[in-house]
Each structure stands twice: as C-alpha cells, then as structure tokens.
N, C-alpha and C positions, 0 to 999 in steps of 0.2 A: 347354511353351504353359500351360496352368494358374500357371506358377510368374511368369508373363509378367502372362497373366491379373490374378490378384491382386495382385503390383508397379502395375503398373499406377490396379485400381481403389484401395490404398489411397492413392496420392504423389495422387491428384485427390480422395478425403481428403481430405484435412489441407487442400489448396489449400481444399476451400472451407472446412472447419474457421475455417484461417487470411481469409477474404472473410467472412463469416456476422458478425462483430461491428460491430455500431451507434455509429454517435458517440457516440452516450446514453453508451455502456460503459465507454467511453474518457475514464480520469482521470490529466488531466494539467495544469500550474500550470504557465505558462508562464515569471512569477519564478524558477517549484525549477528548472527546466533551463538560462537562463542561470549557474546554479552551477554544470552540471553538467562531472566533468573535472576543478574546482579540487583544490587543496590547502593544506591550514591551519596556518598553524604553532601549534593548541593549539585549545584549548577557550574560552580565551582571547581567539581574534582576531576585531577584531570583521565579521571578511568573514564567517568561521564563525556567531556574531552572528547576523549575517542572518540567512545560510539553516539557523539549527537555529529561527526566530520564522519564518520561511516556512514549512516542509513542521506543524512546530508545527501554524500557520495552515491548513494545506490537511489533515492527512491533522482531525483534530476535526468536518473540516465533509466531509470524503469519510467515517470514519467515523457521524453522528448523516445524511449524509445513504443510506447504505450499509445501518445496522442500524437508527438513534432510539434505535440510545444517544450520551449528549449528553457528554462531557471538558471537560476543562478543560485549555487550553496550555498555562496558565501551575504545571500542579502532574504532567505525565510531557514528556520529553525526544522529542522528532519519534523517533529510530529508536524509543522504551519503546510510541509510536503502532504504527509501522510492524508491530513486533510482536506490542502488543495483534489488531492489523489482522488480521494471521496467525492468528492464535488461536480468533478469532468467526467466520475462513470458513470453520477449521477443528473446530469446537463443536456436539457433538449438542445436537438438536434442547431435549430435556430440562434440558440443561445453559443455570447462568445467567452472565450478562454479567460479573460479579462476583466471582464462580470465578477470571476472568480478570485482570478489571483488577487485587484487590488480588495475585496472585504477582508489581507495579511498585510499588517501593518510590516513596512520591511525591514532587515534592519544592516545596519553595517560596526 
C-alpha cells in the first residue's frame, strides 16, 4: 500500500514539474526547427552553412538573454555556442564566464 502511494506521489510530482514551465522560459526558433532531422553533405554544404548561421545568431541572443554575456556569432561555431551555454549553466557563482570562453578556439 505504501509503495502504491509513493509511486502515485512521484507520478503526480513529475506531471506537475512537466507542466510547470512557463511560456517565457521556452526557447526555440522556428527557423532552426525547419532544419530538424536534415543531413548535410559536409560543412561546405550551403544548407549546413545557412543552418549554422541561424544557430549562431540564435545562441548568441539566448546566451545574452540568460547570462548577460555578449559573444560574437562569427567567432564561434553553433555547436561551440551550445557547449559554452552548457558550461555557463554549470558554472559556480565565483567562476568567471571568461574561464569557460577561453576553452574554445576562436574561428575567423
């Protein structure tokens, strides 16, 4: 009986946590969603280049909004920016953002 009660409480908690996200917290860009599931011929593929530019622009805006750190979209790849954001999410309050940014080679 206790196990059933525990399981039902856990399921209720998970359901509430899933629906507890407000619309302001949801980040997505419709332009990026059009590229979902596509495969590319390589980094020179014009469709990939277009996707990467959209991802870079989106991630730079997102990082600026969430952390107040301005990054140049021409300096990092879209995937570098995804990694940078994940490091920012995990950083301790006494660590500087620059500590994580310098781990990524700058592109030109």
